[in-house]
C-alpha positions as semicolon CSV with decimal commas, in nm:
position;residue;x (nm);y (nm);z (nm)
1;X;12,279;7,599;6,844
2;X;12,437;7,776;7,140
3;X;12,326;7,658;7,483
4;X;12,118;7,876;7,713
5;X;12,242;7,916;8,068
6;X;11,979;7,904;8,343
7;X;12,078;7,999;8,696
8;X;11,857;7,868;8,975
9;X;11,737;7,565;8,777
10;X;11,718;7,362;9,097
11;X;11,453;7,604;9,224
12;X;11,090;7,661;9,134
13;X;11,079;7,918;8,853
14;X;11,425;7,827;8,723
15;X;11,325;7,460;8,692
16;X;11,029;7,554;8,474
17;X;11,235;7,793;8,259
18;X;11,492;7,519;8,200
19;X;11,219;7,264;8,128
20;X;11,047;7,483;7,869
21;X;11,376;7,566;7,698
22;X;11,461;7,196;7,678
23;X;11,113;7,122;7,539
24;X;11,181;7,363;7,251
25;X;11,505;7,185;7,167
26;X;11,742;7,447;7,307
27;X;12,051;7,294;7,474
28;X;12,035;7,390;7,842
29;X;12,323;7,449;8,081
30;X;12,198;7,470;8,439
31;X;12,412;7,646;8,698
32;X;12,381;7,524;9,057
33;X;12,589;7,559;9,373
34;X;12,591;7,182;9,407
35;X;12,379;7,179;9,724
36;X;12,050;7,096;9,553
37;X;12,018;6,876;9,243
38;X;11,831;6,971;8,928
39;X;11,563;6,707;8,955
40;X;11,424;6,506;8,662
41;X;11,545;6,730;8,379
42;X;11,897;6,592;8,316
43;X;11,752;6,242;8,279
44;X;11,460;6,357;8,066
45;X;11,638;6,570;7,803
46;X;11,942;6,478;7,596
47;X;12,216;6,737;7,614
48;X;12,094;6,887;7,941
49;X;12,411;6,993;8,124
50;X;12,452;7,075;8,492
51;X;12,752;7,284;8,598
52;X;12,859;7,387;8,946
53;X;12,935;7,746;9,037
54;X;12,855;8,031;9,269
55;X;12,731;8,383;9,200
56;X;13,006;8,512;9,428
57;X;13,278;8,320;9,240
58;X;13,354;8,509;8,917
59;X;13,581;8,238;8,777
60;X;13,302;7,979;8,802
61;X;13,064;8,218;8,625
62;X;13,313;8,278;8,343
63;X;13,322;7,902;8,285
64;X;12,943;7,873;8,304
65;X;12,865;8,144;8,046
66;X;13,134;8,043;7,797
67;X;12,975;7,971;7,460
68;X;12,619;8,054;7,571
69;X;12,381;8,256;7,356
70;X;12,120;8,361;7,613
71;X;12,144;8,371;7,992
72;X;11,837;8,344;8,215
73;X;11,938;8,471;8,558
74;X;11,663;8,325;8,774
75;X;11,863;8,238;9,086
76;X;11,803;8,445;9,399
77;X;11,827;8,418;9,774
78;X;11,453;8,427;9,844
79;X;11,400;8,447;10,219
80;X;11,179;8,677;10,423
81;X;11,402;8,627;10,727
82;X;11,776;8,581;10,764
83;X;11,997;8,585;11,069
84;X;12,261;8,755;10,851
85;X;12,074;8,986;10,608
86;X;12,396;9,080;10,429
87;X;12,388;8,733;10,274
88;X;12,088;8,841;10,065
89;X;12,274;9,144;9,930
90;X;12,583;8,940;9,844
91;X;12,379;8,685;9,650
92;X;12,114;8,907;9,493
93;X;12,291;9,236;9,423
94;X;12,660;9,144;9,395
95;X;12,584;8,803;9,246
96;X;12,384;8,971;8,970
97;X;12,669;9,214;8,903
98;X;12,917;8,926;8,881
99;X;12,703;8,723;8,642
100;X;12,626;9,016;8,412
101;X;12,992;9,111;8,399
102;X;13,085;8,753;8,308
103;X;12,810;8,738;8,044
104;X;12,921;9,067;7,889
105;X;13,285;8,956;7,879
106;X;13,179;8,631;7,709
107;X;12,978;8,810;7,439
108;X;12,641;8,667;7,544
109;X;12,369;8,785;7,306
110;X;12,099;8,856;7,564
111;X;12,026;8,822;7,936
112;X;11,680;8,787;8,092
113;X;11,703;8,894;8,454
114;X;11,435;8,766;8,692
115;X;11,337;9,040;8,935
116;X;11,018;9,037;9,145
117;X;10,683;9,212;9,158
118;X;10,804;9,346;9,492
119;X;11,009;9,598;9,294
120;X;10,691;9,744;9,143
121;X;10,514;10,036;9,307
122;X;10,170;9,941;9,440
123;X;9,873;10,176;9,427
124;X;9,612;10,181;9,703
125;X;9,282;10,099;9,537
126;X;9,450;10,062;9,196
127;X;9,693;9,851;8,996
128;X;10,069;9,885;8,990
129;X;10,259;9,878;8,661
130;X;10,611;9,916;8,525
131;X;10,579;10,291;8,463
132;X;10,523;10,400;8,824
133;X;10,823;10,559;8,998
134;X;10,965;10,354;9,283
135;X;11,262;10,396;9,515
136;X;11,461;10,192;9,763
137;X;11,266;10,360;10,044
138;X;10,949;10,195;9,910
139;X;11,094;9,848;9,965
140;X;10,990;9,653;10,277
141;X;11,258;9,430;10,426
142;X;11,596;9,300;10,317
143;X;11,472;9,061;10,048
144;X;11,287;9,329;9,855
145;X;11,566;9,582;9,907
146;X;11,829;9,337;9,784
147;X;11,622;9,255;9,475
148;X;11,556;9,623;9,407
149;X;11,929;9,694;9,417
150;X;11,993;9,393;9,191
151;X;11,737;9,528;8,944
152;X;11,922;9,861;8,945
153;X;12,242;9,673;8,856
154;X;12,062;9,510;8,561
155;X;11,932;9,849;8,444
156;X;12,282;9,994;8,476
157;X;12,423;9,725;8,244
158;X;12,138;9,789;7,998
159;X;12,211;10,163;7,995
160;X;12,572;10,082;7,914
161;X;12,455;9,893;7,605
162;X;12,447;9,532;7,726
163;X;12,123;9,358;7,614
164;X;11,944;9,292;7,944
165;X;11,565;9,250;7,970
166;X;11,394;9,236;8,311
167;X;11,090;9,033;8,409
168;X;10,895;9,082;8,733
169;X;10,698;8,768;8,822
170;X;10,414;8,804;9,070
171;X;10,328;8,502;9,292
172;X;10,392;8,185;9,089
173;X;10,214;7,863;9,187
174;X;10,220;7,514;9,042
175;X;10,410;7,187;9,041
176;X;10,775;7,130;9,137
177;X;10,779;7,394;9,410
178;X;11,041;7,192;9,592
179;X;11,137;7,414;9,886
180;X;10,851;7,535;9,882
181;X;10,837;7,911;9,819
182;X;10,654;8,132;10,074
183;X;10,344;8,127;9,852
184;X;10,371;7,751;9,815
185;X;10,413;7,710;10,190
186;X;10,091;7,905;10,243
187;X;9,913;7,659;10,014
188;X;10,065;7,362;10,199
189;X;9,961;7,507;10,536
190;X;9,605;7,560;10,412
191;X;9,578;7,209;10,267
192;X;9,716;7,068;10,594
193;X;9,454;7,250;10,803
194;X;9,701;7,494;10,957
195;X;9,525;7,809;10,831
196;X;9,216;7,860;11,048
197;X;9,208;8,232;10,969
198;X;9,317;8,475;10,699
199;X;9,461;8,823;10,663
200;X;9,288;9,089;10,456
201;X;9,556;9,101;10,192
202;X;9,589;9,022;9,824
203;X;9,831;8,886;9,568
204;X;9,855;8,859;9,195
205;X;9,869;8,483;9,137
206;X;10,005;8,319;8,821
207;X;10,071;7,967;8,696
208;X;10,449;7,910;8,707
209;X;10,435;7,765;8,355
210;X;10,313;8,103;8,229
211;X;10,597;8,275;8,415
212;X;10,846;8,045;8,244
213;X;10,685;8,111;7,907
214;X;10,711;8,483;7,978
215;X;11,087;8,446;8,024
216;X;11,121;8,290;7,680
217;X;10,904;8,562;7,527
218;X;11,117;8,830;7,695
219;X;11,430;8,677;7,543
220;X;11,268;8,678;7,201
221;X;11,071;9,004;7,199
222;X;11,158;9,210;7,506
223;X;11,309;9,556;7,468
224;X;11,650;9,607;7,624
225;X;11,633;9,788;7,958
226;X;11,257;9,736;7,994
227;X;11,069;9,564;8,278
228;X;10,776;9,327;8,219
229;X;10,533;9,212;8,489
230;X;10,453;8,841;8,451
231;X;10,128;8,788;8,638
232;X;9,771;8,672;8,593
233;X;9,490;8,741;8,842
234;X;9,459;8,974;9,140
235;X;9,302;8,776;9,426
236;X;9,245;8,830;9,795
237;X;9,394;8,568;10,024
238;X;9,042;8,442;10,098
239;X;8,978;8,400;9,724
240;X;9,300;8,203;9,690
241;X;9,189;7,968;9,966
242;X;8,843;7,938;9,810
243;X;9,004;7,816;9,488
244;X;9,170;7,539;9,691
245;X;8,881;7,435;9,914
246;X;8,666;7,567;10,196
247;X;8,822;7,901;10,298
248;X;8,858;8,003;10,665
249;X;8,582;8,229;10,796
250;X;8,777;8,422;11,057
251;X;8,980;8,728;10,958
252;X;9,284;8,812;11,169
253;X;9,320;9,186;11,246
254;X;9,648;9,323;11,114
255;X;9,756;9,435;11,463
256;X;9,720;9,079;11,594
257;X;9,916;8,934;11,301
258;X;10,187;9,198;11,349
259;X;10,222;9,121;11,720
260;X;10,243;8,745;11,652
261;X;10,504;8,799;11,382
262;X;10,703;9,027;11,609
263;X;10,723;8,755;11,872
264;X;10,791;8,481;11,618
265;X;11,072;8,677;11,454
266;X;11,218;8,775;11,790
267;X;11,231;8,413;11,897
268;X;11,396;8,323;11,566
269;X;11,677;8,566;11,645
270;X;11,740;8,367;11,965
271;X;11,713;8,016;11,821
272;X;11,845;8,074;11,470
273;X;11,544;7,886;11,330
274;X;11,336;8,061;11,064
275;X;11,010;8,202;11,209
276;X;10,675;8,056;11,114
277;X;10,545;8,409;11,064
278;X;10,827;8,641;10,949
279;X;10,767;9,004;11,041
280;X;10,882;9,107;10,695
281;X;10,607;8,899;10,536
282;X;10,337;9,047;10,758
283;X;10,455;9,399;10,678
284;X;10,438;9,319;10,307
285;X;10,085;9,183;10,352
286;X;9,959;9,521;10,465
287;X;9,929;9,621;10,099
288;X;9,739;9,433;9,833
289;X;10,011;9,356;9,579
290;X;9,788;9,397;9,277
291;X;9,928;9,478;8,935
292;X;9,855;9,459;8,565
293;X;10,049;9,257;8,308
294;X;9,913;9,466;8,018
295;X;10,260;9,570;7,899
296;X;10,380;9,209;7,873
297;X;10,059;9,118;7,689
298;X;10,101;9,407;7,448
299;X;10,473;9,381;7,375
300;X;10,553;9,014;7,431
301;X;10,226;8,842;7,341
302;X;10,208;8,713;7,698
303;X;9,870;8,543;7,764
304;X;9,850;8,368;8,103
305;X;9,586;8,117;8,206
306;X;9,353;8,172;8,499
307;X;9,525;8,159;8,836
308;X;9,305;7,866;8,943
309;X;9,484;7,643;8,693
310;X;9,816;7,689;8,872
311;X;9,658;7,669;9,217
312;X;9,494;7,336;9,142
313;X;9,816;7,196;8,995
314;X;10,006;7,312;9,302
315;X;9,762;7,139;9,535
316;X;9,775;6,818;9,333
317;X;10,158;6,816;9,327
318;X;10,197;6,895;9,698
319;X;9,954;6,617;9,789
320;X;10,115;6,366;9,554
321;X;10,462;6,439;9,692
322;X;10,379;6,418;10,061
323;X;10,388;6,787;10,154
324;X;10,035;6,776;10,298
325;X;9,884;6,554;10,560
């Protein structure tokens, strides 16, 4: 059996994709930059291989994809603030181009590219889906713009006949959120008593294990050049907190949150330290990022659990691993 390459296996979603592949008996080759280890998996599964490379180093990617059957490109520079925004474009857009070119040259059978729900058009008072037109001008901030451009690269390869399928995860939650992700950090802050108030915003929340399962389903059943939203439940921020404990009662007006984020991000530009409240994140929160995963359910057989399952597992893991006081 040919190995499957997973980029970003030292991160949150990539770790779970690699873990589920290994559970099914597929040999896994995990690509990392060498800065962060792939925790637990190499020791747990026989034949689990870790290779070092960089999305901006084509030669290292050629070595990584050699002999692989399927590539899961999960790695991304996921930051809502960067002192040098061009770094996000180099990693997300150009890195995706480099990896797909290497995979095509190696004769890889299929690539599953991990995009983001941020590349989906949102509808005020309704649900976004894969069919709605969306442009670069609809993207808020450098992270979303870089991922949108990377998604366009994936679609370009698919139009040229290379078998690429795109998945758009919503807000994954669960165990092994090492960094943690922005959503995971919100959970940690709430559990640590650092969230006395909430914004009137909303997310589609999904157990990360369902997101990983959706990747495997996309590799098996997804149509080339198609996008599939991998989500579960649309919840307000207050509902998310209620699933974790006693939610805050005070709602922060958007104007106040915007002003605080403006100051926080401005100070970050001076110190070089990431802001506690990135302006980009507050701008994104102005819209409820609610979507439907009906297409993935219909075409892939994707059937996620309730969001509360992932939220409770996230809280348990963060507490057990010392993230919360």
